[in-house]
Each structure stands twice: as C-alpha cells, then as structure tokens.
All heavy atoms as an XYZ file, in Angstrom:
748
protein
N      -0.415     55.010     65.249
C      -1.501     54.161     64.776
C      -1.582     54.218     63.239
O      -1.832     53.209     62.600
C      -2.813     54.625     65.418
C      -4.026     53.750     65.179
C      -3.812     52.342     65.715
C      -5.267     54.379     65.775
N      -1.364     55.373     62.662
C      -1.424     55.492     61.207
C      -0.310     54.674     60.546
O      -0.487     54.129     59.454
C      -1.360     56.955     60.774
O      -0.121     57.519     61.139
N       0.855     54.615     61.207
C       1.945     53.777     60.688
C       1.536     52.314     60.667
O       1.842     51.595     59.709
C       3.211     53.946     61.532
C       3.976     55.189     61.248
C       5.268     55.241     62.045
O       5.867     54.173     62.310
O       5.660     56.349     62.400
N       0.852     51.869     61.681
C       0.389     50.480     61.726
C      -0.639     50.225     60.625
O      -0.608     49.182     59.974
C      -0.199     50.156     63.099
C       0.796     50.088     64.258
C       0.058     49.870     65.585
C       1.782     48.969     64.037
N      -1.524     51.194     60.415
C      -2.507     51.055     59.328
C      -1.795     50.993     57.976
O      -2.150     50.179     57.112
C      -3.520     52.209     59.352
C      -4.589     52.050     60.389
N      -5.605     51.127     60.289
C      -4.787     52.699     61.577
C      -6.386     51.213     61.351
N      -5.904     52.162     62.156
N      -0.808     51.811     57.804
C      -0.052     51.825     56.547
C       0.691     50.499     56.366
O       0.722     49.911     55.267
C       0.930     53.001     56.524
N       1.297     50.047     57.442
C       2.021     48.755     57.394
C       1.052     47.633     57.071
O       1.350     46.740     56.277
C       2.711     48.532     58.739
C       3.424     47.251     58.892
C       4.818     47.337     58.305
N       5.513     46.094     58.654
C       6.208     45.403     57.776
N       6.327     45.808     56.549
N       6.806     44.305     58.159
N      -0.118     47.684     57.716
C      -1.146     46.669     57.482
C      -1.604     46.696     56.027
O      -1.741     45.646     55.385
C      -2.324     46.910     58.419
C      -3.446     45.930     58.262
C      -4.522     46.201     59.322
N      -5.696     45.454     59.019
C      -6.844     45.969     58.562
N      -6.946     47.274     58.390
N      -7.859     45.206     58.320
N      -1.833     47.845     55.469
C      -2.263     47.972     54.072
C      -1.185     47.423     53.127
O      -1.486     46.764     52.134
C      -2.581     49.429     53.740
C      -3.843     49.921     54.449
O      -4.639     49.066     54.918
O      -4.030     51.156     54.524
N       0.066     47.751     53.464
C       1.186     47.238     52.653
C       1.217     45.715     52.688
O       1.338     45.053     51.644
C       2.511     47.800     53.163
C       3.706     47.270     52.408
C       5.033     47.631     53.076
O       5.066     48.564     53.911
O       6.024     46.959     52.755
N       1.094     45.152     53.861
C       1.103     43.697     54.006
C      -0.101     43.072     53.307
O       0.012     42.019     52.673
C       1.135     43.292     55.481
C       2.453     43.561     56.209
C       2.318     43.241     57.695
C       3.579     42.757     55.593
N      -1.251     43.720     53.394
C      -2.446     43.211     52.711
C      -2.215     43.174     51.202
O      -2.588     42.205     50.518
C      -3.668     44.065     53.037
O      -4.011     43.926     54.391
N      -1.596     44.204     50.666
C      -1.278     44.239     49.240
C      -0.306     43.129     48.853
O      -0.471     42.460     47.818
N       0.709     42.947     49.667
C       1.684     41.871     49.392
C       1.023     40.499     49.484
O       1.310     39.608     48.685
C       2.864     41.981     50.358
C       3.742     43.190     50.037
C       4.865     43.382     51.017
N       5.740     42.204     51.103
C       6.717     42.095     52.005
N       6.940     43.075     52.860
N       7.465     41.016     52.032
N       0.102     40.344     50.444
C      -0.614     39.066     50.590
C      -1.454     38.801     49.345
O      -1.453     37.692     48.801
C      -1.476     39.066     51.872
C      -0.577     38.980     53.113
C      -2.485     37.929     51.851
C      -1.298     39.201     54.437
N      -2.183     39.822     48.878
C      -2.993     39.663     47.665
C      -2.109     39.289     46.468
O      -2.449     38.408     45.674
C      -3.793     40.932     47.375
C      -5.018     41.084     48.248
C      -5.915     42.220     47.770
N      -5.245     43.521     47.770
C      -5.157     44.331     48.831
N      -5.732     43.972     49.973
N      -4.541     45.489     48.733
N      -0.965     39.933     46.357
C      -0.043     39.650     45.249
C       0.482     38.212     45.336
O       0.540     37.488     44.331
C       1.117     40.645     45.252
N       0.848     37.802     46.526
C       1.357     36.433     46.724
C       0.259     35.398     46.458
O       0.514     34.347     45.876
C       1.912     36.257     48.141
C       3.206     37.001     48.398
C       4.387     36.389     47.672
O       4.461     35.149     47.543
O       5.255     37.175     47.229
N      -0.977     35.710     46.893
C      -2.087     34.791     46.640
C      -2.369     34.679     45.139
O      -2.653     33.594     44.634
C      -3.340     35.237     47.394
C      -3.260     34.978     48.890
C      -4.430     35.555     49.676
O      -5.150     36.436     49.137
O      -4.607     35.148     50.826
N      -2.268     35.812     44.444
C      -2.463     35.782     42.989
C      -1.358     34.948     42.330
O      -1.630     34.129     41.441
C      -2.471     37.200     42.424
N      -0.124     35.149     42.755
C       0.994     34.359     42.216
C       0.798     32.878     42.520
O       1.025     32.015     41.668
C       2.319     34.864     42.807
C       3.543     34.071     42.385
C       3.882     34.202     40.908
O       3.280     35.043     40.195
O       4.736     33.438     40.438
N       0.350     32.602     43.737
C       0.084     31.208     44.125
C      -0.986     30.593     43.218
O      -0.863     29.459     42.765
C      -0.347     31.158     45.578
C      -0.615     29.775     46.084
C      -0.968     29.818     47.551
N      -1.211     28.469     48.032
C      -2.100     28.171     48.951
N      -2.807     29.102     49.519
N      -2.263     26.928     49.328
N      -2.039     31.348     42.935
C      -3.105     30.872     42.045
C      -2.578     30.589     40.638
O      -2.920     29.576     40.022
N      -1.743     31.505     40.124
C      -1.152     31.291     38.796
C      -0.273     30.041     38.783
O      -0.329     29.235     37.858
C      -0.341     32.516     38.377
C      -1.188     33.693     37.939
C      -0.330     34.800     37.303
N       0.616     35.393     38.237
C       0.342     36.376     39.083
N      -0.896     36.883     39.128
N       1.256     36.878     39.876
N       0.520     29.887     39.818
C       1.400     28.716     39.897
C       0.600     27.418     39.999
O       0.952     26.408     39.368
C       2.368     28.851     41.078
C       3.441     29.934     40.935
C       4.219     30.075     42.244
C       4.380     29.621     39.783
N      -0.480     27.439     40.774
C      -1.320     26.251     40.884
C      -1.957     25.913     39.545
O      -2.051     24.736     39.170
C      -2.384     26.437     41.962
C      -1.828     26.335     43.364
C      -2.887     26.574     44.431
O      -3.854     27.314     44.216
N      -2.690     25.959     45.591
N      -2.383     26.929     38.808
C      -2.970     26.699     37.484
C      -1.916     26.115     36.542
O      -2.195     25.182     35.771
C      -3.537     27.998     36.922
N      -0.709     26.645     36.608
C       0.378     26.122     35.778
C       0.691     24.674     36.149
O       0.933     23.838     35.285
C       1.634     26.984     35.915
C       1.535     28.331     35.240
C       2.782     29.184     35.475
O       3.680     28.826     36.226
N       2.809     30.345     34.835
N       0.696     24.399     37.461
C       0.966     23.034     37.911
C      -0.108     22.076     37.415
O       0.197     20.960     36.986
C       1.062     22.978     39.446
C       2.351     23.566     39.982
S       2.423     23.624     41.794
C       2.062     21.958     42.248
N      -1.360     22.514     37.449
C      -2.451     21.665     36.971
C      -2.298     21.408     35.474
O      -2.456     20.274     35.005
C      -3.802     22.311     37.273
N      -1.944     22.441     34.715
C      -1.741     22.280     33.272
C      -0.560     21.358     33.005
O      -0.619     20.478     32.136
C      -1.518     23.648     32.613
N       0.502     21.546     33.761
C       1.679     20.679     33.601
C       1.372     19.232     33.995
O       1.855     18.296     33.352
C       2.863     21.217     34.409
C       3.508     22.490     33.865
C       4.540     23.028     34.847
C       4.135     22.235     32.512
N       0.565     19.061     35.026
C       0.182     17.703     35.446
C      -0.617     17.022     34.342
O      -0.414     15.834     34.056
C      -0.617     17.756     36.747
N      -1.521     17.762     33.684
C      -2.282     17.192     32.562
C      -1.347     16.846     31.405
O      -1.458     15.782     30.802
C      -3.370     18.169     32.098
C      -4.564     18.253     33.045
C      -5.712     19.062     32.433
N      -5.343     20.444     32.134
C      -5.408     21.462     33.006
N      -5.844     21.234     34.231
N      -5.069     22.683     32.643
N      -0.425     17.757     31.089
C       0.534     17.495     30.011
C       1.405     16.285     30.336
O       1.703     15.470     29.466
C       1.419     18.717     29.774
C       0.718     19.819     29.008
C       1.603     21.011     28.752
N       2.849     20.651     28.082
C       3.916     21.446     28.040
N       3.894     22.621     28.615
N       4.998     21.046     27.408
N       1.814     16.185     31.602
C       2.631     15.050     32.022
C       1.854     13.750     31.866
O       2.387     12.753     31.359
C       3.089     15.241     33.469
C       3.926     14.096     34.071
C       5.212     13.906     33.278
C       4.227     14.389     35.535
N       0.601     13.745     32.270
C      -0.224     12.545     32.141
C      -0.414     12.180     30.671
O      -0.286     11.012     30.286
C      -1.582     12.754     32.820
N      -0.693     13.187     29.833
C      -0.865     12.933     28.397
C       0.419     12.407     27.775
O       0.403     11.470     26.977
C      -1.297     14.214     27.668
C      -2.703     14.666     28.038
O      -3.458     13.857     28.622
O      -3.038     15.828     27.731
N       1.538     13.006     28.142
C       2.833     12.584     27.608
C       3.170     11.166     28.068
O       3.668     10.358     27.279
C       3.939     13.565     28.032
O       3.601     14.869     27.559
C       5.290     13.167     27.473
N       2.885     10.867     29.307
C       3.156      9.520     29.823
C       2.313      8.486     29.092
O       2.802      7.404     28.747
C       2.868      9.461     31.327
O       3.768     10.292     32.026
N       1.043      8.831     28.840
C       0.163      7.920     28.117
C       0.662      7.716     26.687
O       0.719      6.586     26.185
C      -1.255      8.482     28.108
C      -2.279      7.560     27.488
C      -3.674      8.146     27.558
O      -3.968      8.920     28.486
O      -4.481      7.818     26.663
N       1.050      8.795     26.040
C       1.576      8.711     24.677
C       2.859      7.899     24.647
O       3.063      7.056     23.762
C       1.840     10.122     24.143
O       2.469     10.068     22.883
N       3.717      8.131     25.609
C       4.977      7.408     25.695
C       4.745      5.907     25.872
O       5.422      5.087     25.239
C       5.809      7.962     26.855
C       7.233      7.485     27.022
C       8.043      7.728     25.758
C       7.878      8.183     28.208
N       3.775      5.555     26.688
C       3.449      4.134     26.878
C       2.986      3.517     25.560
O       3.388      2.396     25.214
C       2.379      3.978     27.955
N       2.162      4.239     24.818
C       1.706      3.735     23.520
C       2.849      3.586     22.533
O       2.928      2.597     21.797
N       3.736      4.571     22.505
C       4.891      4.504     21.599
C       5.804      3.341     21.955
O       6.315      2.643     21.076
C       5.662      5.826     21.636
C       4.936      7.041     21.041
C       5.705      8.320     21.349
C       4.742      6.867     19.546
N       6.017      3.142     23.248
C       6.870      2.022     23.676
C       6.240      0.684     23.316
O       6.934     -0.253     22.920
C       7.134      2.112     25.176
C       8.122      3.195     25.523
C       8.393      3.262     27.015
N       9.457      4.214     27.293
C       9.613      4.831     28.442
N       8.761      4.595     29.438
N      10.592      5.686     28.619
N       4.923      0.578     23.452
C       4.231     -0.663     23.088
C       4.352     -0.909     21.587
O       4.594     -2.051     21.155
C       2.762     -0.591     23.501
N       4.220      0.149     20.791
C       4.354      0.009     19.339
C       5.769     -0.416     18.974
O       5.974     -1.284     18.113
C       3.999      1.322     18.641
N       6.756      0.175     19.643
C       8.149     -0.197     19.373
C       8.411     -1.650     19.764
O       9.087     -2.391     19.045
C       9.113      0.730     20.113
C      10.589      0.414     19.790
C      11.548      1.293     20.518
N      11.418      1.118     21.951
C      12.089      1.830     22.844
N      12.913      2.772     22.453
N      11.935      1.612     24.126
N       7.854     -2.075     20.872
C       8.032     -3.462     21.310
C       7.417     -4.425     20.297
O       7.993     -5.476     19.996
C       7.411     -3.670     22.691
N       6.251     -4.057     19.753
C       5.614     -4.894     18.733
C       6.486     -4.964     17.483
O       6.661     -6.037     16.894
C       4.222     -4.341     18.374
C       3.513     -5.149     17.308
C       3.282     -6.591     17.703
O       2.909     -6.883     18.823
N       3.525     -7.505     16.791
N       7.046     -3.842     17.080
C       7.937     -3.832     15.911
C       9.184     -4.651     16.192
O       9.660     -5.398     15.320
C       8.277     -2.382     15.503
C       7.032     -1.722     14.904
C       9.443     -2.330     14.522
C       7.176     -0.245     14.629
N       9.730     -4.559     17.400
C      10.898     -5.362     17.766
C      10.579     -6.849     17.654
O      11.389     -7.628     17.156
C      11.365     -5.039     19.192
C      12.060     -3.691     19.302
O      12.456     -3.127     18.260
O      12.195     -3.199     20.443
N       9.369     -7.238     18.114
C       8.973     -8.650     18.011
C       8.837     -9.056     16.549
O       9.285    -10.139     16.152
C       7.658     -8.889     18.755
C       7.807     -8.947     20.266
C       6.524     -9.418     20.946
N       5.431     -8.470     20.800
C       5.209     -7.439     21.599
N       6.022     -7.209     22.611
N       4.190     -6.631     21.391
N       8.241     -8.190     15.740
C       8.069     -8.486     14.318
C       9.425     -8.622     13.627
O       9.628     -9.534     12.819
C       7.231     -7.380     13.638
O       5.962     -7.307     14.287
C       7.031     -7.662     12.164
N      10.349     -7.729     13.956
C      11.696     -7.810     13.383
C      12.361     -9.122     13.777
O      12.953     -9.809     12.925
C      12.549     -6.603     13.828
C      12.059     -5.334     13.130
C      14.026     -6.834     13.546
C      12.674     -4.048     13.676
N      12.274     -9.487     15.042
C      12.897    -10.726     15.508
C      12.283    -11.942     14.803
O      13.010    -12.853     14.376
C      12.741    -10.858     17.022
N      10.959    -11.945     14.668
C      10.288    -13.059     13.988
C      10.699    -13.115     12.515
O      10.939    -14.204     11.975
C       8.770    -12.915     14.094
C       8.237    -13.131     15.498
C       6.772    -12.727     15.638
O       6.153    -12.321     14.634
O       6.252    -12.824     16.768
N      10.786    -11.952     11.877
C      11.165    -11.900     10.464
C      12.604    -12.354     10.274
O      12.914    -13.111      9.340
C      10.974    -10.470      9.916
O       9.612    -10.086     10.118
C      11.313    -10.385      8.449
N      13.492    -11.914     11.162
C      14.891    -12.339     11.072
C      15.013    -13.843     11.271
O      15.782    -14.511     10.573
C      15.746    -11.590     12.094
C      15.979    -10.138     11.717
C      16.708     -9.354     12.790
O      16.757     -9.800     13.961
O      17.229     -8.261     12.461
N      14.251    -14.378     12.210
C      14.278    -15.826     12.442
C      13.759    -16.575     11.216
O      14.331    -17.589     10.803
C      13.450    -16.182     13.674
N      12.686    -16.062     10.617
C      12.135    -16.702      9.424
C      13.121    -16.634      8.265
O      13.291    -17.608      7.522
C      10.811    -16.034      9.036
N      13.787    -15.502      8.110
C      14.794    -15.373      7.046
C      15.947    -16.353      7.275
O      16.444    -16.970      6.323
C      15.330    -13.943      6.984
S      14.173    -12.766      6.275
N      16.348    -16.485      8.519
C      17.402    -17.451      8.841
C      16.968    -18.861      8.497
O      17.763    -19.652      7.957
N      15.722    -19.188      8.789
C      15.201    -20.525      8.470
C      15.152    -20.729      6.959
O      15.491    -21.805      6.461
C      13.800    -20.703      9.072
C      13.264    -22.112      8.954
C      14.098    -23.114      9.729
O      14.543    -22.857     10.829
N      14.336    -24.266      9.138
N      14.749    -19.690      6.215
C      14.725    -19.785      4.756
C      16.138    -20.014      4.225
O      16.350    -20.853      3.337
C      14.081    -18.517      4.134
C      14.329    -18.443      2.637
C      12.593    -18.475      4.429
N      17.099    -19.289      4.772
C      18.483    -19.475      4.333
C      18.978    -20.890      4.642
O      19.635    -21.526      3.805
C      19.398    -18.442      4.997
C      19.260    -17.017      4.482
C      20.107    -16.061      5.326
C      19.670    -16.924      3.025
N      18.671    -21.378      5.828
C      19.063    -22.743      6.192
C      18.419    -23.759      5.256
O      19.080    -24.684      4.781
C      18.664    -23.060      7.645
C      19.513    -22.303      8.656
O      20.565    -21.745      8.274
O      19.106    -22.254      9.833
N      17.127    -23.585      5.001
C      16.429    -24.510      4.109
C      16.969    -24.425      2.690
O      17.104    -25.448      2.007
C      14.921    -24.227      4.111
C      14.267    -24.599      5.427
O      14.829    -25.344      6.222
N      13.089    -24.067      5.666
N      17.308    -23.224      2.242
C      17.884    -23.064      0.907
C      19.236    -23.754      0.814
O      19.541    -24.401     -0.190
C      18.040    -21.577      0.580
O      16.795    -20.944      0.534
N      20.037    -23.618      1.852
C      21.343    -24.275      1.849
C      21.185    -25.792      1.857
O      21.896    -26.501      1.148
C      22.168    -23.823      3.066
C      23.597    -24.319      3.038
C      24.372    -23.810      1.830
O      24.347    -22.622      1.539
N      25.034    -24.700      1.113
N      20.233    -26.287      2.632
C      19.971    -27.725      2.661
C      19.522    -28.207      1.289
O      19.987    -29.241      0.800
C      18.895    -28.048      3.724
O      19.364    -27.614      4.993
C      18.606    -29.537      3.771
N      18.634    -27.469      0.650
C      18.161    -27.824     -0.685
C      19.313    -27.802     -1.681
O      19.458    -28.727     -2.493
C      17.058    -26.861     -1.124
C      16.470    -27.077     -2.515
C      15.868    -28.473     -2.632
C      15.436    -26.013     -2.820
N      20.152    -26.776     -1.602
C      21.304    -26.685     -2.493
C      22.252    -27.858     -2.279
O      22.720    -28.476     -3.252
C      22.032    -25.362     -2.264
C      23.236    -25.070     -3.154
C      22.813    -25.028     -4.616
C      23.875    -23.752     -2.742
N      22.526    -28.196     -1.037
C      23.396    -29.341     -0.744
C      22.794    -30.634     -1.283
O      23.501    -31.472     -1.860
C      23.624    -29.460      0.774
C      24.442    -28.309      1.325
O      25.095    -27.595      0.528
O      24.425    -28.119      2.564
N      21.482    -30.807     -1.125
C      20.799    -32.002     -1.625
C      20.877    -32.070     -3.141
O      21.164    -33.131     -3.719
C      19.324    -32.012     -1.168
O      19.290    -31.955      0.255
C      18.605    -33.244     -1.651
N      20.665    -30.936     -3.797
C      20.748    -30.908     -5.260
C      22.160    -31.219     -5.740
O      22.347    -31.933     -6.724
C      20.298    -29.547     -5.794
C      18.800    -29.260     -5.696
C      18.524    -27.820     -6.088
C      18.004    -30.217     -6.565
N      23.158    -30.721     -5.043
C      24.548    -31.014     -5.403
C      24.829    -32.500     -5.263
O      25.484    -33.098     -6.117
C      25.513    -30.207     -4.539
C      25.610    -28.760     -4.938
C      26.592    -28.025     -4.036
C      26.672    -26.567     -4.393
N      27.585    -25.835     -3.486
N      24.354    -33.086     -4.160
C      24.559    -34.524     -3.948
C      23.868    -35.332     -5.036
O      24.440    -36.269     -5.585
C      24.011    -34.943     -2.578
C      24.852    -34.510     -1.412
C      24.239    -34.914     -0.091
O      23.343    -35.798     -0.068
O      24.645    -34.350      0.937
N      22.629    -34.967     -5.366
C      21.890    -35.704     -6.386
C      22.516    -35.541     -7.761
O      22.596    -36.501     -8.523
C      20.428    -35.253     -6.405
C      19.648    -35.735     -5.204
C      18.201    -35.281     -5.216
O      17.778    -34.628     -6.196
O      17.502    -35.570     -4.233
N      22.994    -34.344     -8.075
C      23.628    -34.156     -9.378
C      24.956    -34.906     -9.406
O      25.354    -35.419    -10.448
C      23.812    -32.677     -9.694
O      24.756    -32.095     -8.809
N      25.619    -35.019     -8.293
C      26.850    -35.809     -8.220
C      26.562    -37.290     -8.384
O      27.286    -38.004     -9.069
N      25.491    -37.769     -7.815
C      25.096    -39.169     -7.957
C      24.668    -39.470     -9.380
O      24.942    -40.533     -9.910
C      23.948    -39.515     -6.998
C      24.419    -39.581     -5.560
O      25.617    -39.739     -5.296
N      23.496    -39.451     -4.624
N      24.007    -38.552    -10.046
C      23.607    -38.736    -11.438
C      24.841    -38.854    -12.324
O      24.893    -39.664    -13.237
C      22.737    -37.571    -11.920
C      21.343    -37.613    -11.310
O      20.975    -38.668    -10.767
O      20.648    -36.574    -11.378
N      25.835    -38.069    -12.039
C      27.072    -38.128    -12.822
C      27.769    -39.461    -12.650
O      28.308    -40.022    -13.602
N      27.762    -40.019    -11.472
C      28.392    -41.318    -11.224
C      27.608    -42.427    -11.893
O      28.176    -43.376    -12.393
C      28.487    -41.591     -9.710
C      29.519    -40.726     -9.023
C      29.595    -41.072     -7.553
C      30.596    -40.174     -6.843
N      30.649    -40.411     -5.419
N      26.309    -42.304    -11.936
C      25.475    -43.335    -12.549
C      25.688    -43.371    -14.050
O      25.550    -44.424    -14.668
C      24.009    -43.093    -12.228
N      26.068    -42.269    -14.666
C      26.243    -42.249    -16.114
C      27.643    -42.710    -16.521
O      27.911    -42.908    -17.688
C      25.954    -40.850    -16.667
O      26.905    -39.932    -16.143
N      28.541    -42.875    -15.558
C      29.884    -43.356    -15.885
C      29.816    -44.841    -16.261
O      28.989    -45.589    -15.716
C      30.820    -43.219    -14.677
C      31.142    -41.775    -14.335
C      32.052    -41.703    -13.101
O      32.545    -42.746    -12.656
O      32.250    -40.584    -12.597
N      30.696    -45.261    -17.139
C      30.724    -46.708    -17.465
C      31.065    -47.523    -16.244
O      31.877    -47.123    -15.425
C      31.789    -46.828    -18.530
C      32.141    -45.431    -18.949
C      31.625    -44.522    -17.906
N      30.450    -48.711    -16.154
C      30.670    -49.536    -14.981
C      32.073    -50.124    -14.977
O      32.604    -50.431    -13.944
C      29.638    -50.666    -14.935
C      28.256    -50.141    -14.614
C      27.263    -51.284    -14.464
O      27.574    -52.427    -14.776
N      26.077    -50.973    -13.991
N      32.676    -50.261    -16.139
C      34.022    -50.849    -16.197
C      35.016    -49.972    -15.458
O      35.924    -50.494    -14.812
C      34.452    -51.052    -17.655
O      34.493    -49.785    -18.297
N      34.839    -48.649    -15.540
C      35.784    -47.793    -14.854
C      35.612    -47.907    -13.342
O      36.583    -47.874    -12.616
C      35.638    -46.336    -15.310
O      34.368    -45.837    -14.952
N      34.370    -48.081    -12.902
C      34.171    -48.210    -11.463
C      34.664    -49.561    -10.993
O      35.138    -49.695     -9.881
C      32.700    -47.977    -11.088
O      31.891    -48.934    -11.691
N      34.600    -50.613    -11.861
C      35.103    -51.930    -11.487
C      36.623    -51.892    -11.445
O      37.231    -52.533    -10.600
C      34.634    -52.996    -12.461
C      33.151    -53.369    -12.391
C      32.816    -54.369    -13.498
C      32.806    -53.931    -11.031
N      37.214    -51.144    -12.404
C      38.659    -51.035    -12.438
C      39.193    -50.361    -11.183
O      40.269    -50.664    -10.728
N      38.454    -49.501    -10.617
C      38.891    -48.808     -9.426
C      38.844    -49.737     -8.225
O      39.634    -49.625     -7.320
C      37.999    -47.600     -9.159
C      38.209    -46.454    -10.157
C      37.223    -45.328     -9.913
O      36.374    -45.426     -9.064
N      37.368    -44.268    -10.701
N      37.945    -50.693     -8.238
C      37.822    -51.600     -7.112
C      38.972    -52.606     -7.114
O      39.366    -53.079     -6.082
C      36.490    -52.350     -7.157
C      35.329    -51.431     -6.825
C      34.025    -52.218     -6.887
O      33.979    -53.367     -7.264
N      32.947    -51.539     -6.535
N      39.504    -52.992     -8.285
C      40.516    -54.017     -8.386
C      41.872    -53.545     -8.085
O      42.371    -52.859     -7.424
C      40.547    -54.572     -9.814
C-alpha cells in the first residue's frame, strides 16, 4: 500500500509539473497570437501603403511619358514651322525655277 501511495504522490507531482508547463505554453500561445494579430495588421497597412506608392509611381510615369510625347510633338511642330519660315524667305524666282 505504501508503494501505491508513493507512486500516487509521484504521479501527482508529475501532473502538477505538466499542468504548470501547459499553463506556460498556453500563456506563450496567447502572447504569440496577439503578436501574430498585430503583425498581420501592420503587414496589411504596409502592403496598402506600398500599393498606394505603386499607383503613384505608375501615374507619375504615365504623366512623364505624356510630357515627353507632348514635348516631342512641340519640337516637331517648331521644326516644321521654322522650316516653313525658311522657305518663305527664299526668293520666289528660285521656287519658280524649280517648277519649270
């Protein structure tokens, strides 16, 4: 009977130790769950900020492309007009001579 009491006491001690370990693990899990939730929330905010910056970059690149296109069009127009001005200042006899 004393052996059974000793065995029982040993098992009771092991049960208390396991319950304490279980409590520590549950507390750690709760802390980790909070950290995971906080990290997920932060990550969502960071991703939203990055997406906004990506949109801004795309809009800026498109606007720069439009500015470049408009600048090239303006440059081409100025070249054409300066070419037409040069032809207008030429003597008409030379242009008539070319037609004949």
